[in-house]
N, C-alpha and C positions, 0 to 999 in steps of 0.2 A: 388925455395925457398931454403933457407939454410937448409941443411939436418943434422945439428949437433945434434939435439935432436928429431929424428924421432920416432914416436910411431905408430907401425903398427896395423891396424885394419883388421882382416881377414874376410873372408866371413862368414856371420851369426855370427858376433862378434861386440863388442862395446868397447869403451875405453874413458877415459877422460884425460885432461891435465890441469895443474894449473900453471899459470904465464908464463911458456915457453913450447915450444914443438910444433911439427907439427904432426898432426894426418893424416895418409895416408891409403887409401884403394884402391885396384886395382880390376879389373874385374867386374865393374858395367855394366851389360847388362840390364836385366830386373830388377835387384836389384836396390835399392835406397840407396844412401848415404845421411843420415840425419845428419846435424851438428847443434849443439846448442851452443850459446855463451852468456855469461854474462860478458860484458866488464868491469863492475865495479869490480867484483871479479876476473876478468881475468881467468875464468874457461871455458874450451871448452870441447865439447863431440862430438863423432861421432859414429853412428850405421850403419852397413852394413846390411840392411833389405832385406831378400830374398823373403819373402812371406807376403801377406796382413794380415792374421789372424791366430791365434793359434788354432782356432776351427778346422782346417784341420790337426793338428799335429797328427802324427802317431808314433813318436819315444817314447821310454819308458820314459826317463827323458827329460822333455821339455827344449829345448834350447831357453831361453827367448830372446836372441839377434837375432834370426832368423825371428821373426814376428813383424810387425809394432805395433800391439796392446800390445805387451809385451816389446819390445825393447825400445820404447820411454819413457814409465814410468820408466823403470830401468835406462836409461840414465839420466833422470831428477833426480832420487834418488841419483845416484853416484855424480852428479854435486853438488847437495845440500849438500852432505857430505863434499865437498870442499869449501863451503861457497857461492855457487851460489843461486840465488833466481829466482823462476819461473817468477815472475812479471817483471824481468829484462832480461829474455832470449829472444833471437831472433834466428830464424832458417834460414838455407840455405839448399838446397837439390839438388841432381843431380842423374841422372840415370833414371830408369823406362822406358827403351827402349822396343820397340816391335821388338825383334831380328829376328824373323822369321815370314814369312807371311803364313797364313793358309787359305785354301778355306773356312772353317767354321770360322765365327767370334764369336764363342761361348765364353761366359764370362770366362770359365776356361782357354782359350788360351790367354787371355789378361793379363798375369801376370804383365808386366811392368806398364801399365796404372792402374791396380788395386792396385799395390803397392804404386804408387803415391797418388791415392785417399785415401787409408787407412792411409798413413803417414800424409796427410793433415788433415784428420778427427781427428787423435790423437792430432796433434798440436793445432787444433781448440778447442778441449776439455780442453786443458790447457791454452787456450787463448795466445798461443805463435805465434807472427806474423812471417810470412815467408818473409824475406827481399829480397831473390833472389832465383831463381831456374833455372836449366838447365836440363829439364826432357823431356822424349819422344824421338822421332826419332827412328832410327834403328841402332844405333852404340854404341859401348862400351866406357866407360870412366874410367879414374883414377883420384882420387881427393886427394888434400892435403889441410888441414885446419890449419891455423896458429893461435895458442892460444894467441899470443900477439896482433895481428892486427884484428883478426876475418875475415881475407881474405880467400876465398875459391878459389883455383886454380884447374881448370878442364883441363885435357889433353885427347885428343882423336886423333886417327890417321887421321880421316876424317876432323876434324875441328880445329886442332892445340891446342893452349892454350887459355883459357879464364880465366879472374879473376872476381870474384863476391864478 
């Protein structure tokens, strides 16, 4: 992708772009990169979700970008501020890998799959369709989301480059 207007999204972070720009996040292992796009308003958003629910938060001041249940509503709000409408939004997502294998398959060790489930649940609450996803597996990903085209490019060492 052309890197002239790159907007970085860090871990447990989110950001939006209007008209132009490429949103990029790295280090998606068990984390999920959720992208939202309103093609009519040409507004895009990306959240780098680390954990499924803010109910487990222990930090003093809540980082709303860290959790699926708080990041997605905030991303929607920021996009609406730029003229996007929920009814026109579509989602794409990547990540949610199970990076390590454990003898115990307890739910607390399934962070990647739980992150994916939680993101899907939040998108469903807003009736935002998921147009494409590259989730699961046991490998990391870097993603770039183009605000002009709505194309999601996924890079991984093991699987090369994919475009969704």
